[in-house]
GULOBA-709076 format. One record per residue (C-alpha): residue number from 0; x, y, z. Coordinates in Angstrom, 1 decimal, always signed. Layout:
num_east_north_up
NUM_X_Y_Z
...
***
This chain:
num_east_north_up
0_+0.5_-0.1_+0.2
1_+1.5_+3.4_-1.0
2_+2.2_+6.0_+2.0
3_+0.6_+9.0_+1.3
4_+1.7_+12.0_+2.3
5_-0.9_+14.7_+1.3
6_-0.2_+18.5_+2.5
7_-1.2_+19.3_+5.9
8_+0.3_+15.8_+6.9
9_+3.0_+17.2_+5.6
10_+3.4_+20.3_+8.2
11_+3.8_+18.0_+11.3
12_+4.9_+19.7_+14.9
13_+8.4_+18.1_+13.3
14_+8.5_+20.4_+10.5
15_+7.5_+23.6_+11.8
16_+9.9_+23.2_+14.5
17_+12.9_+22.4_+11.7
18_+12.1_+24.8_+9.9
19_+13.7_+27.9_+11.5
20_+16.9_+26.3_+11.5
21_+16.6_+24.3_+7.9
22_+17.1_+26.3_+4.9
23_+13.7_+25.2_+2.5
24_+15.8_+22.6_-0.1
25_+16.1_+21.0_+3.1
26_+13.1_+20.5_+4.8
27_+12.0_+19.6_+1.3
28_+14.6_+16.8_+1.2
29_+14.1_+15.3_+4.5
30_+10.4_+15.8_+5.7
31_+8.8_+15.2_+2.3
32_+11.1_+13.0_+0.1
33_+14.0_+11.7_+2.9
34_+15.5_+8.9_+1.0
35_+16.1_+10.3_-1.9
36_+20.4_+12.1_-3.3
37_+20.1_+15.2_-4.7
38_+20.3_+13.6_-8.3
39_+17.0_+12.1_-7.3
40_+15.4_+15.3_-7.1
41_+17.1_+17.3_-9.4
42_+15.7_+14.1_-12.0
43_+11.9_+14.6_-10.5
44_+11.9_+18.5_-10.8
45_+13.3_+18.6_-14.3
46_+10.9_+15.7_-15.1
47_+8.2_+17.6_-14.0
48_+9.7_+21.3_-15.2
49_+10.4_+19.7_-18.5
50_+7.0_+18.6_-18.6
51_+4.9_+21.2_-17.3
52_+4.0_+23.0_-20.8
53_+2.8_+20.0_-22.7
54_+1.9_+18.0_-20.0
55_-2.6_+17.1_-19.3
56_-4.6_+15.5_-17.4
57_-3.9_+11.5_-17.8
58_-0.6_+12.9_-19.0
59_+2.3_+10.1_-16.9
60_+6.4_+10.8_-16.9
61_+8.8_+9.1_-15.3
62_+12.4_+9.4_-14.4
63_+14.6_+7.0_-13.5
64_+18.3_+7.4_-11.8
65_+20.6_+4.9_-12.8
66_+23.2_+6.5_-10.3
67_+21.2_+5.6_-7.1
68_+18.4_+2.9_-8.5
69_+15.4_+4.9_-7.4
70_+12.4_+6.2_-9.9
71_+9.2_+7.8_-10.0
72_+6.7_+8.7_-12.0
73_+5.2_+12.2_-11.8
74_+1.0_+12.4_-12.7
75_-0.4_+15.2_-14.0
76_-4.0_+14.8_-12.4
77_-5.5_+18.6_-14.1
78_-5.2_+22.1_-15.0
79_-6.6_+25.0_-14.7
80_-5.8_+28.5_-14.2
81_-5.1_+30.5_-10.9
82_-4.0_+34.4_-10.8
83_-3.5_+34.3_-14.7
84_-1.0_+31.3_-14.8
85_-0.9_+28.0_-15.7
86_-0.9_+25.6_-12.9
87_-1.2_+21.5_-12.4
88_-2.0_+19.2_-9.7
89_+0.7_+16.3_-9.8
90_+1.4_+13.3_-8.5
91_+4.6_+12.1_-7.9
92_+5.0_+8.3_-7.0
93_+8.7_+7.9_-6.2
94_+10.0_+3.7_-6.2
95_+13.4_+4.0_-3.7
96_+15.4_+0.9_-4.1
97_+15.5_-1.8_-1.5
98_+12.1_-0.2_-0.5
99_+9.3_-2.1_-1.1
100_+6.0_+0.7_-0.7
101_+7.0_+3.5_-2.9
102_+5.5_+7.0_-1.9
103_+3.5_+9.1_-3.7
104_+3.5_+12.9_-2.8
105_+0.6_+15.5_-4.5
106_+1.2_+18.5_-5.2
107_+0.0_+21.7_-7.2
108_+2.7_+23.1_-8.8
109_+1.7_+26.7_-11.1
110_+4.3_+28.0_-14.1
111_+5.8_+32.0_-12.7
112_+6.1_+35.1_-14.8
113_+10.2_+33.5_-14.6
114_+9.2_+30.5_-16.5
115_+10.4_+28.2_-13.8
116_+7.9_+26.3_-11.8
117_+6.6_+26.6_-8.4
118_+5.8_+24.0_-5.7
119_+3.7_+24.0_-2.9
120_+3.4_+20.4_-1.1
***
């Protein structure tokens, strides 16, 4: 059974306490995707960023990191516009080498004016 990490669950007391001492990227790695290497995170972000413009509900894109053995899929769930920006709700299914249960993490993402995608977990 996948482990679901919804947005509100990621804001537990431990995360809030650590938020004062850790930079944003460290919080992202440590609490949302604890077993991922920097190269895994880069692949996940690159996969989602590259497909953002063309992605539509129902699309699934995969990434695979031969360096760590970790892999995942990015599912585009729905598309909408918010404050004039193109947005998607997505789910990330992440399989960690030597772990039996995948992580499933839902997020909202919107394209910013600078062309970068901003994520909200």
